[in-house]
N, C-alpha and C positions, 0 to 999 in steps of 0.2 A: 698829170703831166707837169713837169717842172720847167719853167721858162727861165731864161737868163737875161739880165740886162747887159747890153753890149756897150762898152766904152773903150775906145782905142787910145792908147797912150801915144804921146808925140814920138816921132822917130820911126824907124823901120821895125815893124812888128809882124811876126808870123804866129798865129794862134790856132791851134786845133783842139776842139772840144770833143771828148768821147761822149757816148750816150750817157745821159744823167741817170742817177738813181731813179727807180720807179717811184713816183709819188702819187698821193691820193688826190683825186678830184673830190669836190664836195657834192657831186650829183650821182645818185645811183642810176644805172642804166635801165633797170626794170623795177617798177613798183606796181603791184597789182593785187588781184583778189582771186581766191579759190571760189569756184562755182560748183555747188553740190546739187544733187537731185538724181542724176542718171545712175549713180552707184547705190542709191537707196534700195531697200528690200533685199538685203544680204541673205542669200540662201534661197530666195524665191525666184527661180529662173525658169522661163524667161521673165516671168512676172507680168503684171498688167500695168500699162501706162496710165497714170492718173490715180492708181491705187497703191501700187508697190514702189513706183519710182516716177520721177518727173524730169523735165528739162528746165534749165534756167530761163527766166523771162528775158527776151531779147532786149527789151528796153533798159534792163539793168546795165548792159554793156554801154548803151548810149549815155546813161547817167555818169558812169565812171570815166569813159573816154573824154567826155566834156570837161571833166575835172582833172584831166591830165594822166590818168592811169593808163598803162600801156601793155599790160600782160594779164591774161586770164587763164587760170589752171582749171581745165575742165575735167572733173572727176567722173569716170564712167566705169562700167563693168566689162571685164574681158569676156565673161560667159555670155553676155547679151550681144556683144559685137561679133564674136565667133563662137556659136553655141555648142557645137558638137565635139570638137577636139581642137587642140592647139594648131593642128595642121588643116583644120576644116575651112569652110567657106563663110564669108561675111553674111550677117543678117541684113538684108537690104533695107528694112524699115528702120532699124536702130542706126545703121550707117547713115541713112538719109538725115536723121535727126542730128547726129554728130556733125555731119557735113554742114548742115544749116547753121549750127552754132559756130563752127570754125570759120566758115565763109563770112558770116555776119561780122565777126570780130576783125578778121584780117582785111576785109574790104574797107574798113574804117581806119586802117593804118596801125592797128594794135597787133599784139602777138597772141596766138592761141596755143596754149600748152596742152597737148594731147597726152592724157595720163590715165592709164588703167589703175584703178584704186583697189588693188588686189593683194597687197602685202606679200608678194612673192608666191601667191597661191592661185590655183585654178580649181574651181568647185571644192574649195576648202583644203586641197592637198598641196603641199609644198611642191613647187615646180623644180624638177631635177633634170629634165631632159633638155639639154642646151640646144640640140638640133631642132626640137619642136618649138622651143621658145623663140629661136631665131626665125623659124618659119612663120610664127604668129606675127612677129614684128615686120617681117618682110611683106606679108599680106597687107598689114595695116598701113605701113609707111608708104607703100605704093600709091595709096589713095591721096596722099598729100605731098608727093615728091616735087611737085611744081610750085608749091606755095612756100615762099621763103619766109613768111611770117608765122609758120608753124614751128613750134618747139616740141621735141619728143622727150617724154619723161618715161624711163624704162619700166618703172613700177613703183607704186606707193609703199614706202615703209616696210621693206623686208625686215623680218624679225624672227627670233628664236630659230635661226638657221646656222649652218656652218658658214663662217666668214668667207672661206674659199669658194663655196657654192654661190654666194651672193655675187662675188666678183665674176665668176664664170657666167652667171645669168646676165649680168650687165654687159659683158663682152659679147655674148650671143646676141643681145638686143642691138648693140652697136653694129655688129656685122650684118644683121638682118636689115636694119634701117639703111645703111649705106649700100647694101646689096640690092635694095629695091630701087636704087637710083636717087634716093633722097640724100644728096651729097653736100648740100649747102646749108642745111638747117642745123641749128644748135641741138645737141642731145644732152639732156640732164640725166645723170646717173645717181642712184640713191644707194645708201649703205645699209648694213644690218643694224639691228637694235633700234628700229624705228628711225634710222638715219639721223639720230640726235647729234647736234653739233657739240654739245658739252661732253658727250661720251665717245666722240669719234676716235679718240686715241686710247680709251680705257676699257670700254665695254666689249666683252669677248663673246664670240659666237660659240656654237656647240663644239667647235673644233679648237677653241682656245685662241682664236685669232681675232684681232680688232679690225675695224675698217682701215685704220692707219697701216696695218700689216698687209692688207690685201688690195685695197682700191687704187693705190698709186700706180699699179702696173697696167691699168687699162690703156688700150691704144685705139686711136681713131685716125683713119687715113685722111680725114678732112681736118683733123686737129681743131675740133670745135666742141669739146666736151666741157660741161659745167657740172660741178659736184653739188648736187642739191642736198641740203641738210634742213632739218626741222628743229625749231627751238621754242618751247613754251617756258613760261616764267613762274609757274607755280612750284610748290616745294619738291615734287617728284618729277617735274618736267613732262607730265603726262597730258597737260592741256585739258584738265577736267575740273578746274577750280577758278573762281573769280579772284583769288588772292595771288599776289606776286610777292616773292620772297623779300625783295628790297628794291629801292629805286635804281640800283646799279646792277641788278642781276642780269639784265640783258647783255651788257658789255662783258661782264664776267664770264658768262657762259659761252661766249664766242672766242675767247682768247686762245684756247688750245687748238681749235679748228683753224683759226686764222694763222697761227704759227705753222701748222701742218701744211696748209695750202701754200703758204709762201715758201716754205722749205722745199716743197716738191714741185714748185712751178705750176700750180693749179689755180683755177678760179672757182668760186662757189656762189651759191644763191640760197637764201633761206626760203624754202618753198611752202612752209607753214609756220606761222607764229601768231600769237594773240595774247591779250591780257583782259582782265575784267574791267568793268566800268567803274573805276575808282581812281583816286588821285595817285596812289602809289604805283598802280599798273601803268597809268599814263606816263608817269615819270620813267618807269622801267622801259617802256616801248621807245620813248624819245631817246633814252640812253643807248639802247641797242642800235637804233637807226643812226644816231650820231657816230657811234663807234664804227659802223659799217661804212659810213660816208668818209670817215677818216682813214679807211683801209680799202679804198675802191680798187687798189691794185689786185686784190684777191676777192672782193665781194662785189658781185654784179647787181644784186637787188634783193627784194623781199616781197613775199606774197602773203597777204592776210588770210587767216582761216576764220570764217568763211561767209560767203553769201549763198543764197539759194531760196526759192520760194516756199519751202516747207520748214524753215528753221523756227518759225514762230518766236518764242521767247528764249531761244538758245543763248547761252551766256556770252558767246563771241559773235553773234550774228551781225553782219554788216550789210544785210539786204536793205537797199533803199526803200523807203526812208524810215522804215519801222524797226529795223534791227537795233538792238541795244547799243551796239558799237558804232553805229553809223554817225551820229552827231559828234561824239567825242573824238573818234579816231580818224575820220576822213581828213580833217585838216592836218593832223600829225603825219599821216602817210603822204599827203601832198607835199609837205615840207621836204621830204627826202628826195622827191623828184626835182624840186626847185633848188635844193642845196641849202635852204635856209636853216635846217636843223643842225648843220655841221658847225663845229667850233669856229669862231671867227679869228682867233689868234693862231696858236699852234695846235697841232693835233698829235696824238701819240698812237702807237700801235697796240696799246693796252689800256685798261682802265687806270684812273689816277693812282690807285694804290699799287705799290710795288709788289706786294704779296697779298693775294686774296684767297679766302676760303669760300668756295662756291656752294650756295644752296643747302645749308643745313636745314633739315626738315622741321626744326622747332622754331624758326625765326620769324614766321609770319606774324605781323602785327594787325592784320585786318580783323575787325571784330565781328563782321558778318560775312560769312563765306558760303557760296553755293558750289556744290560739286555735282557733276553730271557724268554718268557712265554712258558712253555713246553706243547706240545700236543703229540698225538701218532697217527697221521693220516697216516703215511707211511714212506718211506725212506727220512726223513728230518733230521734237526739238533737238534730236540727236543724230549723229552719224558716226561712222567708224573711225576710231583712232586707237592709239596704244592703250591696252587695258591697264588699269591701275595696279595690277599685280606685278608690273615690271619695275617698280621703283627701286628694287634692290640692285638693278643693273644700270641705273641712270644717275647715281650720285656722283657729282663731279669731284675730282681730286683737288687738293690744294695746289695752286699754280703760282709760280714765280714768273713775272712778266717783264721782258725787256722793254725798253722805251726808245722810240725813235721819233724825231720831230719832222713835221712837214709844214712848209710855209703856207700861210693862208692865201687864197686866190685874190689877185688884184685886178685881173682882166679876164673876161669871159668871152670865149669864141662863140660864134653863132652858127645856126644852120647846120650844114653837113659837118663842119669842123667840130662843133660841139658834140654831135652824135658820135663822131669818130673817136673823140677823146674819151668819152665815158667808158671806163672799164678796159681801155686798150693800152698796150705797151707801144712805144715808139722810139725812134732815134731822132735827136736833133744833131745835125752835122754842120759845123761852122768852120770857115777859114776866113781870117781877118788879116788884111795887109794895109798898113798905113800908106798914104800916097807918097810918091817920089818927090813931088814938088812941095810937100809940107804945108799945103794950104789949110787954113783953119776954117771951121764952121763957126756959126754964131755961138755965143756962150763959151767960146774957148775949146770946144770939143773938136778934135781933128776929123776932117772928112776921111772916110775909109772906103775901100773896096772889099767886099766880102760876099761869100755865098752862104746862104742859110737854107737848108732843106729839111723837110719833115716827112717821115714815112714810118710805116709799121716796121718793127724789128725784122731784119732779114730781107726787107724788100726795098726797092729803089724809092727814093723820096721824090717830092715835087718841090719847086720853089716855095718857100714859106709864105712869101707875099701872095702868091697865087692861092695857096691853100687857105690862108686866113682872110683873104680878101682885103688886104691893106696895101697902102702905097709903099714902095721900097724905101724912101727916105725915113719913114717912121720906124724902120726895123731897129735902128741903133738905140732907140729909147724903149723898146718893148720890155715889158715886165710881166711874165706869165707865171701861173702855177699849174 
């Protein structure tokens, strides 16, 4: 949000300010962790708890909530939650475990993202029946319709499908969720091609359509959609290597998606990202988060992949406190919530270079690299993600990036005001009139009568002094970003 310093000139003045340009806050609304285990044992349904799959340790949530993290993406299996068919009944035991996780998180003030980790498939088959998929979601969403701290994620990483079909399935999920009475919660939609940010505008489905071609037409009667994308920083973007292409690959791979979101009036979230435990990857992750913080008009947050009790020595594990990513990356992620990772002078909507060529597969300079192919066969170090055979569709194009600047923050609102500002659009409406008697304030600044209100775009505002909790006389010297 962009604030304005108000100084009235001597004499009679009538000033009306239109809504300012949308500017970036330095604070991401959501920063959190993926939690794995319930989706393990791929293909073994219903499977045996403790052998084929597990549930996250509840104390993990306490650890992260105490550090300021506020969203947890719970990965689970569609087939275990509703076993017999998409239109079938809930499995009471699996549902009870999912409910325990969700309620534990949300009772502590954080958000629980309910996410079927199924790649647009049910029992291995691509879901094509929109009516049945809508019914599946209507059944599931009804369980959480009264919990405003639940976020619904339609499905993990649709891939190798027709782009139009992916859009149809997302719309069916939206309709099912809202039809269940869950009208206030955020819905995350995901795209085709493993919902990659860097290929959002270029990677084509089996019908030749990209996510940019199809996903912008989704509608939500509650107007509360977030476009979830995933972005890894290794050479092919698959998230299977400890190497990161460069220290700036994070920002570079978000440029095209950022431009698409802004051009289409959408907001996004990175639902999976990670880097190896090395200096170059740490720089790349910092770079990506700083870029998102500089563009919070379109980016709401980022969720690390992943924690979970069965990860062991997995290359991206952030399970407290033994995960290889825990010590190096927790402070980096915390900085995105506090805003300290954002640039302190001016920020731009693109990386520093005007023209960047993203992620050539030969540029990695890491001398020791570990690669992991993820499976879900049980308590192992791996889980499902995009197969490495998809690198031919994830190469990013050369991108020319426009540059816009945003002033650095000089004042931070607190409490409800700060929560409101994060990731929100708003109007500031001002009318200023110099006094008739021409009386002067101290320091030669004229006394003025004016009204300043703040409100969401399209909604009535409230007096700014009331909203921000400051005294009215202080308004004429306000300086916000």
